[in-house]
Structures are given as structure tokens and as C-alpha cells.
C-alpha positions in Angstrom: 12.0 22.4 -4.6 15.6 20.7 -3.7 15.7 16.9 -3.7 17.7 16.6 -0.6 18.0 12.9 -0.6 19.6 13.0 -4.2 21.7 16.0 -2.9 23.2 14.1 0.1 23.8 10.8 -2.1 26.7 12.1 -4.0 29.9 14.1 -4.1 28.8 15.7 -7.2 26.6 18.7 -7.3 23.6 17.1 -8.5 19.8 16.7 -7.5 19.5 20.3 -6.5 15.8 20.4 -7.7 12.8 18.0 -7.7 11.9 17.2 -11.3 8.2 17.6 -12.2 6.9 16.1 -15.5 3.9 17.4 -17.4 0.5 16.7 -15.5 -1.0 19.2 -17.9 -4.2 17.4 -17.9 -4.4 17.3 -14.1 -3.7 21.1 -13.8 -6.5 21.8 -16.5 -9.0 19.8 -14.4 -7.9 21.8 -11.2 -8.0 25.1 -12.9 -11.5 24.4 -14.6 -12.9 23.2 -11.2 -11.7 26.4 -9.4 -13.2 28.6 -12.2 -16.6 26.7 -11.7 -16.4 27.0 -8.0 -15.8 30.8 -8.0 -18.7 31.1 -10.6 -20.9 29.1 -8.2 -19.9 31.2 -5.2 -20.9 34.4 -7.1 -24.3 33.1 -7.9 -26.7 35.0 -5.7 -28.7 31.9 -4.9 -25.5 30.4 -3.3 -26.2 29.9 0.5 -23.5 28.8 2.9 -26.0 27.7 5.4 -27.8 25.5 2.8 -27.3 21.8 4.2 -29.5 20.0 1.7 -28.1 21.1 -1.6 -25.7 18.5 -3.5 -22.1 19.2 -3.2 -19.7 19.8 -6.0 -16.9 21.4 -4.1 -14.7 18.4 -4.3 -12.2 17.0 -6.7 -10.4 13.8 -6.4 -7.1 12.2 -7.9 -6.4 8.5 -7.2 -3.8 6.0 -8.3 -1.5 3.4 -7.3 1.3 4.1 -4.7 4.2 6.1 -6.3 2.3 7.4 -9.4 3.0 11.1 -8.2 -0.2 12.0 -6.4 1.6 13.9 -3.7 4.1 15.5 -6.0 1.1 16.9 -7.9 -0.6 18.3 -4.8 2.8 20.0 -3.8 3.0 21.6 -7.2 -0.5 22.5 -7.0 0.2 24.3 -3.8 3.0 26.1 -5.0 1.3 27.4 -8.2 -1.7 28.6 -6.2 0.4 30.3 -3.9 2.8 32.1 -6.4 2.1 32.3 -9.9 5.9 32.3 -10.5 5.9 28.7 -9.6 3.6 27.6 -12.2 5.3 25.5 -14.7 5.3 27.4 -18.2 3.5 24.7 -20.1 0.5 25.0 -17.8 -0.6 28.5 -18.8 -2.3 31.1 -16.9 -5.8 30.3 -15.5 -8.9 32.4 -16.3 -9.5 33.2 -12.8 -6.1 34.7 -12.4 -6.2 37.8 -9.9 -8.8 36.1 -7.5 -7.5 35.6 -3.9 -6.9 31.8 -3.8 -5.6 30.3 -0.6 -4.3 26.8 -0.9 -3.9 24.8 2.2 -2.3 21.3 1.9 -2.6 18.9 4.6 -0.8 15.5 4.5 -3.2 13.2 6.3 -0.1 10.6 6.5 1.4 13.0 9.2 -1.7 13.1 11.2 -1.8 9.3 11.8 -2.5 9.1 15.6 -5.9 8.6 17.1 -9.0 9.7 15.2 -9.6 12.7 17.4 -6.2 14.4 17.2 -5.7 13.7 13.4 -9.2 15.6 12.9 -8.0 18.3 15.5 -5.0 18.9 13.4 -7.0 19.2 10.1 -9.3 21.9 11.7 -6.5 23.6 13.3 -4.6 23.8 10.2 -7.3 25.2 8.0 -8.0 27.9 10.9 -4.1 28.7 11.2 -4.1 29.2 7.4 -6.9 31.6 7.5 -5.5 33.3 10.6 -2.4 34.3 8.3 -4.3 35.2 5.3 -7.2 37.1 6.7 -5.6 38.6 9.8 -8.6 39.0 12.0 -10.9 36.9 14.4 -13.7 34.8 13.2 -15.8 35.3 16.3 -18.4 32.4 16.3 -16.0 29.7 15.3 -13.1 30.9 17.3 -15.2 31.1 20.4 -16.5 27.5 19.9 -13.0 26.4 19.2 -11.6 28.1 22.4 -14.2 26.4 24.4 -13.6 23.0 23.0 -9.7 23.4 23.5 -10.3 24.4 27.2 -12.3 21.4 28.0 -10.6 18.7 26.0 -6.8 20.0 26.6 -7.0 21.3 30.1 -3.6 22.7 31.1 -2.1 22.7 27.8 -2.2 26.1 26.0 -3.2 26.1 22.4 0.1 28.1 21.7 2.3 25.4 23.0 0.4 22.7 21.2 0.6 24.6 17.8 4.3 25.1 18.4 5.0 21.5 19.4 3.2 20.0 16.6 5.0 22.1 14.0 2.0 23.9 12.7 3.4 27.3 13.8 6.2 26.9 11.5 3.9 27.1 8.6 1.4 29.8 9.6 3.0 31.8 12.5 1.5 32.4 16.0 -1.5 34.4 14.9 -4.3 32.0 15.8 -4.0 32.0 19.7 -4.1 35.7 19.6 -7.1 35.9 17.5 -8.9 33.3 19.5 -8.5 35.6 22.6 -9.5 38.6 20.6 -12.7 36.8 19.6 -13.4 36.4 23.4 -12.7 39.9 24.2 -14.8 41.0 21.2 -17.8 39.0 22.3 -17.4 40.5 25.9 -17.4 44.0 24.3 -20.2 43.4 21.9 -22.4 42.2 24.6 -21.4 44.9 27.1 -20.5 42.5 29.7 -17.5 44.0 31.5 -17.7 41.6 34.3 -16.8 38.7 32.2 -13.4 40.4 30.9 -10.7 37.6 31.5 -13.3 35.1 32.0 -12.9 31.6 30.5 -14.3 30.8 27.1 -17.1 28.6 28.7 -18.4 31.6 30.6 -18.4 33.9 27.7 -20.1 31.2 25.4 -22.8 30.8 28.0 -23.6 34.6 27.9 -23.6 34.8 24.1 -26.0 31.8 23.7 -28.4 33.5 26.2 -28.1 36.7 24.2 -28.9 34.7 20.9 -31.9 33.1 22.5 -33.1 36.3 23.5 -32.5 37.7 20.1 -30.4 40.6 21.0 -29.2 42.6 17.9 -25.5 42.9 19.0 -25.2 39.2 19.7 -27.0 38.2 16.1 -24.5 40.8 14.5 -21.6 39.2 16.1 -22.7 35.4 15.4 -25.5 35.7 13.4 -25.4 32.0 11.7 -28.7 30.3 12.4 -27.2 27.2 14.1 -24.6 29.2 16.3 -26.5 28.9 19.5 -27.2 25.2 19.0 -23.6 24.6 18.4 -22.4 26.7 21.4 -24.8 24.8 23.7 -23.5 21.3 22.6 -21.0 19.4 24.7 -17.7 20.6 23.5 -16.5 17.1 22.2 -15.2 15.8 19.1 -18.4 15.1 17.7 -19.4 18.8 18.3 -15.9 19.8 16.8 -16.8 18.1 13.5 -19.8 20.6 13.2 -17.9 23.7 14.0 -16.6 24.1 10.4 -20.2 25.2 9.6 -19.6 28.2 11.7 -16.2 28.8 9.9 -17.8 28.6 6.5 -20.3 31.1 7.6 -17.5 33.3 8.7 -15.6 33.1 5.8 -18.5 33.9 3.6 -19.2 37.2 5.4 -15.7 38.6 5.3 -15.5 42.1 3.8 -14.5 42.5 0.2 -10.9 43.5 0.9 -10.5 40.4 3.2 -12.3 37.8 1.0 -10.4 34.7 0.2 -11.4 31.3 -1.4 -9.7 28.4 0.4 -8.6 25.4 -1.8 -7.9 22.5 0.8 -5.5 20.0 -0.5 -5.9 16.7 1.4 -3.1 14.2 0.4 -2.8 10.4 1.2 -6.5 10.2 2.0 -6.0 6.3 2.2 -4.5 6.9 5.6 -8.0 7.7 7.0 -9.4 4.3 6.2 -10.3 2.2 9.2 -12.7 -0.5 9.7 -15.6 1.9 10.8 -14.7 4.8 8.8 -14.5 7.0 11.9 -12.0 9.7 10.6 -13.4 9.5 6.9 -16.8 10.4 8.5 -15.2 13.5 10.2 -13.7 14.7 7.2 -16.6 14.1 4.9 -18.6 16.2 7.3 -15.9 19.1 7.0 -16.2 18.9 3.3 -19.8 19.1 3.4 -20.4 21.8 6.0 -17.6 24.1 4.1 -19.3 24.5 0.6 -17.2 27.8 0.2 -14.2 25.8 0.1 -12.9 23.7 -2.8 -11.3 20.3 -1.7 -8.9 18.5 -3.7 -8.4 14.9 -2.4 -5.6 12.5 -3.5 -5.4 8.8 -2.5 -4.9 5.3 -3.7 -8.6 4.7 -4.0 -11.7 6.4 -5.6 -14.1 8.1 -3.2 -17.1 5.8 -2.6 -19.4 8.6 -1.0 -22.0 8.5 -3.8 -22.4 4.8 -3.4 -25.6 4.0 -1.7 -24.2 1.1 0.0 -22.4 3.4 2.5 -25.6 4.8 3.9 -25.4 4.8 7.5 -21.6 4.6 7.7 -21.1 8.2 6.6 -23.5 11.2 7.0 -23.9 12.1 3.4 -24.0 9.5 0.6 -25.6 8.8 -2.8 -25.5 10.1 -6.3 -27.7 13.1 -5.3 -25.5 14.2 -2.4 -22.3 14.0 -4.6 -23.3 14.2 -8.3 -19.6 14.8 -9.3 -18.4 11.5 -7.5 -21.2 9.4 -9.2 -20.2 6.6 -11.6 -20.4 7.7 -15.3 -21.0 5.6 -18.2 -21.5 1.7 -18.6 -18.4 0.6 -16.8 -18.8 -2.3 -14.5 -19.5 -1.5 -11.0 -16.5 -1.3 -8.6 -14.0 -0.8 -11.5 -10.8 1.0 -10.5 -11.0 3.5 -13.3 -14.9 4.1 -12.3 -15.3 7.6 -11.0 -17.5 10.7 -11.9 -16.8 13.9 -13.5 -15.0 14.9 -10.3 -12.8 11.7 -10.0 -9.8 11.2 -12.1 -7.3 8.3 -12.2 -3.7 9.6 -12.2 -2.2 7.7 -15.2 1.6 6.5 -16.0 4.1 8.7 -17.5 4.4 8.3 -21.3 7.9 7.1 -22.4 8.9 10.8 -23.4 7.9 12.0 -20.0 10.0 9.2 -18.3 13.1 10.2 -20.1 12.4 14.0 -19.2 12.0 13.1 -15.8 15.1 11.0 -15.6 17.2 13.5 -17.5 16.0 16.5 -15.4 16.3 14.7 -11.9 20.1 14.5 -11.6 21.5 17.3 -13.9 25.1 18.5 -13.7 26.0 22.1 -13.2 25.7 22.8 -16.9 22.1 21.5 -17.1 23.2 18.2 -18.9 21.7 14.9 -17.5 23.9 12.8 -15.5 22.1 9.6 -16.4 23.0 8.6 -19.9 20.5 8.0 -22.5 20.9 4.4 -22.9 20.3 3.9 -19.1 17.3 6.1 -19.2 16.0 3.8 -22.1 16.2 0.7 -19.9 14.7 2.5 -17.0 11.8 3.9 -18.9 11.1 0.4 -20.4 11.1 -1.4 -17.2 9.1 1.2 -15.4 5.9 0.9 -17.3 5.5 4.6 -16.7 5.4 4.2 -13.0 7.1 7.3 -11.3 7.9 5.2 -8.2 10.1 2.8 -10.2 11.9 5.8 -11.8 12.5 7.2 -8.2 14.1 3.9 -7.1 16.2 3.8 -10.2 17.5 7.0 -9.5 18.5 6.0 -6.0 20.1 2.8 -7.4 22.0 5.0 -9.9 23.5 7.1 -7.1 24.3 4.1 -4.7 26.2 2.4 -7.8 28.3 5.7 -8.2 29.2 5.8 -4.4 30.9 2.3 -4.8 33.2 3.8 -7.5 31.8 1.8 -10.6 30.2 3.6 -13.5 26.5 2.4 -13.9 25.8 0.3 -16.9 22.4 -0.3 -18.6 22.4 -4.0 -17.2 22.3 -2.7 -13.6 18.7 -1.4 -14.2 17.4 -4.3 -16.2 15.4 -5.4 -13.0 12.6 -4.7 -10.7 12.6 -3.2 -7.1 11.4 -4.9 -4.0 10.5 -1.6 -2.5 7.9 -1.3 -5.2 6.1 -4.4 -4.1 6.3 -3.3 -0.4 4.7 -0.1 -1.3 1.9 -1.9 -3.3 1.1 -4.4 -0.7 1.1 -2.3 2.4 -2.5 -1.3 2.4 -4.0 -4.6 1.0 -5.7 -7.4 3.3 -4.2 -10.9 3.4 -6.8 -12.1 1.0 -6.5 -9.1 -1.4 -2.7 -9.9 -1.4 -3.4 -13.5 -2.0 -5.6 -12.6 -5.0 -3.2 -10.0 -6.2 -0.3 -12.8 -6.4 -2.7 -15.2 -8.2 -4.0 -12.8 -10.8 -0.4 -11.7 -11.6 0.0 -15.0 -13.4 -2.8 -14.0 -15.7 -2.6 -11.4 -18.6 -6.3 -10.5 -17.9 -8.9 -11.7 -15.6 -12.4 -11.4 -14.4 -13.6 -12.1 -10.9 -14.3 -15.8 -11.4 -11.1 -16.5 -12.8 -9.1 -14.4 -10.1 -11.1 -16.2 -7.3 -10.4 -19.6 -8.8 -6.8 -18.9 -9.5 -6.5 -17.9 -5.8 -8.4 -21.0 -4.5 -10.9 -18.9 -2.5 -14.5 -19.7 -2.2 -15.9 -16.2 -2.3 -15.3 -13.4 -4.8 -15.2 -10.6 -2.2 -11.5 -10.2 -2.1 -11.2 -10.3 -6.0 -13.9 -7.7 -6.1 -12.2 -5.5 -3.6 -8.9 -5.7 -5.5 -10.6 -4.7 -8.8 -11.5 -1.5 -7.1 -7.9 -0.7 -6.6 -6.3 1.6 -8.9 -3.4 -1.0 -9.8 -6.2 -2.7 -11.7 -7.4 -1.1 -14.9 -10.4 -2.3 -16.8 -11.7 -2.8 -20.3 -15.2 -3.4 -20.3 -15.2 -4.7 -23.9 -12.6 -7.4 -23.4 -13.3 -11.1 -22.6 -11.6 -10.6 -19.4 -12.0 -6.9 -18.2 -9.4 -6.5 -15.6 -5.7 -5.8 -16.2 -3.0 -5.7 -13.4 -0.5 -2.7 -13.8 2.5 -4.0 -15.9 5.1 -2.7 -13.5 3.5 -4.1 -10.3 2.9 -7.4 -12.1 6.4 -7.7 -13.2 7.9 -6.7 -9.8 5.6 -9.0 -7.9 6.5 -12.3 -9.9 10.3 -11.2 -9.9 11.0 -9.9 -6.2 8.2 -11.5 -4.0 10.7 -13.4 -1.9 11.8 -10.2 -0.4 8.4 -9.6 1.3 7.4 -10.8 4.7 4.6 -13.1 3.4 5.9 -13.7 0.0 5.2 -17.1 -1.7 7.7 -19.9 -2.2 8.5 -21.4 -5.6 6.1 -24.2 -4.5 3.2 -21.7 -3.9 3.6 -20.1 -7.3 3.6 -23.5 -8.9 0.3 -24.4 -7.2 -1.3 -21.1 -8.0 -0.3 -21.6 -11.8 -1.9 -25.2 -11.6 -5.1 -23.4 -10.2 -5.0 -20.7 -12.8 -4.5 -23.2 -15.7 -7.5 -25.2 -14.2 -9.8 -22.0 -13.9 -9.0 -21.1 -17.6 -10.0 -24.5 -18.7 -13.3 -24.6 -16.6 -14.2 -21.1 -18.4 -13.6 -22.6 -21.7 -15.2 -25.7 -21.3 -18.2 -24.4 -19.9 -18.8 -21.8 -22.5 -18.0 -24.5 -25.2 -20.8 -26.7 -23.9 -23.2 -23.9 -24.0 -22.1 -21.9 -27.1 -18.6 -22.7 -28.7 -16.9 -19.4 -28.8 -13.7 -19.2 -31.1 -12.6 -15.9 -29.3 -12.6 -17.4 -26.0 -10.8 -20.7 -27.2 -8.0 -18.4 -28.6 -7.7 -16.4 -25.5 -7.7 -19.3 -23.4 -5.1 -21.2 -25.3 -2.7 -18.2 -25.3 -2.9 -17.7 -21.5 -2.9 -21.4 -20.9 0.2 -22.3 -22.9 2.2 -19.4 -21.5 1.3 -20.7 -17.9 2.0 -24.2 -18.6 5.5 -23.1 -20.2 6.6 -20.6 -17.6 5.7 -22.8 -14.5 6.6 -26.1 -16.4 3.4 -27.8 -15.8 3.6 -31.4 -17.2 -0.1 -32.0 -17.2 -1.4 -30.1 -20.1 -5.1 -31.1 -18.8 -7.7 -29.3 -21.1 -5.0 -27.6 -23.5 -4.9 -30.7 -25.7 -8.7 -30.7 -26.4 -8.5 -27.2 -26.9 -5.7 -27.7 -29.5 -8.1 -30.0 -31.4 -10.9 -27.4 -31.4 -8.3 -24.8 -32.7 -7.4 -26.9 -35.7 -10.9 -28.0 -36.4 -12.0 -24.5 -37.1 -9.3 -24.0 -39.7 -9.1 -20.4 -38.5 -5.5 -19.5 -37.8 -5.0 -16.5 -35.6 -1.6 -15.9 -34.0 -1.5 -18.1 -31.0 1.6 -19.5 -29.6 3.8 -17.5 -27.0 7.5 -17.2 -27.9 9.0 -20.7 -27.3 12.2 -19.1 -25.9 12.6 -16.6 -23.0 15.1 -13.8 -23.0 17.7 -13.6 -25.7 20.8 -15.7 -24.9 19.1 -18.2 -22.6 18.4 -21.6 -23.6 15.0 -22.7 -24.9 12.7 -24.0 -22.4 11.8 -27.6 -23.2 8.2 -28.3 -21.8 5.1 -30.1 -23.0 3.4 -26.5 -23.5 6.4 -25.8 -25.8 6.0 -29.0 -27.9 2.3 -28.4 -28.2 2.9 -24.6 -29.2 5.3 -25.8 -31.8 3.0 -28.2 -33.3 0.2 -25.7 -33.5 2.6 -23.1 -34.8 3.8 -25.5 -37.6 0.3 -26.5 -38.6 -0.8 -22.8 -38.8 2.2 -21.9 -40.9 1.6 -25.0 -43.4 -2.1 -23.8 -43.7 -1.1 -20.2 -44.7 1.5 -21.5 -47.1 -1.1 -24.0 -48.6 -3.8 -21.2 -48.9 -1.3 -18.9 -50.4 -0.4 -21.4 -53.1 -3.7 -23.1 -54.0 -6.5 -20.6 -52.6 -8.7 -21.0 -49.7 -10.2 -24.3 -50.9 -7.0 -26.3 -49.9 -7.3 -29.3 -47.7 -6.8 -28.6 -44.2 -4.0 -30.0 -42.3 -5.2 -31.6 -38.9 -3.4 -31.9 -35.6 -3.7 -35.8 -35.9 -1.1 -35.6 -38.9 
């Protein structure tokens, strides 16, 4: 696939392909899920009309913005469409030869009203089936035709499909098939007087025939709930249940026409709203079409297995969605927490970053345009985040357009666009907590809340559920902010609309230092903890140094406690910033220098005299 932005950013013939790196693990997950799904469909006990069985027809990939989720889904679509598009390292799946129909839907492109967004999803699925199957699906098609006539009077479906661009992907087969379904119904019921009638009249006749248990009607639309759905008012609520008819029609296709849809729903976070209206409709689609496998990508994990959502969505809890239920002993709400069917998209390794940059802008002879020394700097600053790599590529082309040769120093910085992307779907309180937490190497809910100066932990809890926060449940403070986001936020925050001033950052540093002190003092009062003391000192000294805090507050008392134990773990942060800059002269630097000197003297003394030597105290 050509990278047109790169192609039109330079006079050189570069950027004519989109680089795709690895993601072998994700492909293995998808291939395994499809294999299991096909095996489940082949089970004689599988019943597409069973509305109570738990659903396992779903797989989710989530991660921070710019991690490569959309690229992964595009590659999956291409791979499932044509085996030749599959990266060589992925290998052939065990189910090769089965007819798989990938249908990728970018939910970001459907961001209008809830109704039209869901309509487009349903139409896209049916259009794809129209092209793949090439025949009417009578019970669903009749219901859809009736819905369209009522909800879009005077707007032909053909024109809507053409206007929205859906026809470009799947052709114009659907309108003809819907009309064929109406004609097939009239013929099957032997009602020549209804030839050319509106779908509503034909539907009424079909419902009557079904209620009377006529064999011809049941052969045409034998799904148990067909009559009830056709009798319901054809509104958005009814449309969200029509996929049940579609699933029944797919399941009864003749052998030569059988197909297994794999529906790829991209940018699922764009369906989130206060009342979960669109999410409820899409969840209903997944539940009512167990014959289809749904692969969902978004910035956040799906919470459908959480009992707390009962009443907001139709189907909730671990019994309904066993694959989405939390696994293991991770803390509730952790970003990395998911189930067997929820997978966090991770960062690129340094090797993958280099391969991506080398393959993104090749010369005609295949050699990389970006030199290895520049690639090394970009890789280091990216922390493995693909979005940073893309922004660096754009920066590389921008410099070349000025006639200057890019140098490594041009890329030893962060990008404001990365922060704009990160903050876009956070609430005001979540952004406030995010900035405060970026001051800390690690944090827990209490520490993040106190550093933000908030009275309640709700915003901090919601932030920890975002994939930009990772978790180590065995650490003192379990949560860690993504390195690239943390660095970019503190370096480029002034470029955002609600960015903090220098005074804002200074006050937040004071709150964070005070919060660390409270945690140590409270714990020290109950049960002294050497591990917590050292951790608090490390973070506290760095905060006081970086933000030039004159009041060391609790740090002095903590330093005395540190020397009294006579255990000398590495403690002090570097006393100078980046190479070539002058040392920072702050009270925190002075205290760190003293502690470092004492620790050094202790180690020298013990090496010379053994462990029984006299302890050198801070008061000396």
C-alpha cells in the first residue's frame, strides 16, 4: 500500500510503500481465534438462534493512540482477502482454504449521529455479503427494505450507498438483491396482486403467512423470531435486532455459498459517549451474530464483562463474555488487564523501530533514505511508539524540502502532535491527573490524586484504565506512564490549548513532593519500610532538583533515616543534566551529594576493614 503523504512530500522517488513491521504475535492471536471460531461453527451443537449461550466471537486489540492498531487491522484485512498479501514471517494459517470474508469498518468515519453511524455499519456488512454471496437474504433484506422506506422516505438506497462511498468498496449489488428479496417473497407466497408493492405491504403478508404457519413462508423465512421482528416498528431499535435475521440467513447458505465473515471494527473509542448509545447497538450486533468473528481495535479495553455496566448495555458480566473477563491477580481497572480475548498492543522493539524507519523511505535501489545515526536517535526518543516514528519521518522530509541535509540533532526532541493525540479523548480532570503523574516515575491512585490536588480518586482511577498507563502489581507504586508520552508531555505541553505554565508545573511538583513525603511518613509511623524510604528519596530528590524546590521538607528527615540504617542502596539521581550543560545547583543536589559521599565512604571503609567498621553518619 503506497504512503501517499510521503510520496508527495519529496521530489525523490521515496515512500511508495507503507512500512509494516512484525506484529507476529498479533497475527498468531488472530489466526488462532479464527481456527477456534471455525471449529465452533462446525460443532453440531452450534445454534445461531441461541441467545443465552456465552459469546466468544470477539477479539480486541487496545493501546495508546499511534501504536499501530489501524495499520494492523488494514494488514489483517489484506491478508484475509488475499494470501499473497500476508507477510512472509507470519506463515500460512491452519485454516487456509476456508472462505473467510474480512469486512473492515472504520468507526471514526461514521462519526455522525448514533443512528446513521449504526446504519452505516449494518449496510457495510450487508454490502460485503452481497458481493461475496451474490444472492438475496430474504428475511433480513425484507426487514431492511421496510426500515429504509420508513426512515428514509424519498431517498433511494441506491443513491445513499453511492453518496456515502460504500458502493465504491462493494458495488451496487445490494439494492438489486433487496428488491429481489421482495419479489421472491411475493412469488413464494403466491400473491401476484402484490407485485410491485411497497415492502411494508409485502411484509404484512409474510407475517400473516408465518402466523398461519404456512410451509412456503416458513421455508422462506423460518427463523423463529422473524414474525416478531417484521411486526415491530421499523425504527433504529428494531434495526439493531435485524442482525439476528442476517445471522440466520448466513448460517443456512448452501455449501458452495458458505462464508465466514470476520468483521474488523477500527477506532472503537469513537463510539464512546455519555450514555453508551452507539456502543449498546454495536454490542447487540456482536451478540446477535455468533456466526461472525469480530476483531475490535481501540484505545481502551472493552468492559463488557464488568458487572458494573449492567443496565447500560444489554449483555454484561463474565458469564456473557468469558473471553473479556479479567484474568489473574492484577489490580482492578489496570490498563493491561483484559481477558484471553483482550490484548494490549505493545511498543516496537529497538530492532523493529530501526527496520520500520529503514523501510519507510527507501531509495529506488531499496537502500534506506534515513541514515543509521538518525535512525538511532529517533528510535531512542520514540520509546517504541510508532506514532513518534511517523512524526519523525514527516520531520525528515520537511527538513529535506528546505534544502538542508537532516542531522541526528534535528530529531533529539519530542513532537507536540503526539501530546495532542494523547489528550484528545481525556476529560479535563484526567488531563490534569496525567500531567501531575508525569512528574513521577511511578505512582498509585493516592499519589496521583494528591499530586493533582484533587479530592477524589475517580479521575486517577479512570486514567489507570487507559493503555498509556502500564502496571506492575508487585512494585511499591504499580502504575507507570508510557515513556514517550511522559517525555513529550513535559517538553511540549505549552503547545496545547490547556497546557500548563511554568508556575503550574512548579506547584504540581510541590504537591507531588508533599504527597511522597506523606506516604513515607504515614508508613514510617506504622511500620518502617526501608524499600519505601529509598523509593521516596529517589523520586523526591529528582523532583526537588528538576523543579528547583528550595524547601526540602521531609527529605532531610528521610536522609537521616537513610544513614541510620547503614544500608547503602544506590540512591542519588545524576547531579548534572544532559552532557554539556552546567550542573544544577539546588538544595536537592547538595543533599544528594552528601548522601552519595557518605555511601561511598561506607563502601570504602567496609572494603578495607570489613563489615564491623564504624558507621559514618550524616551529622558528620
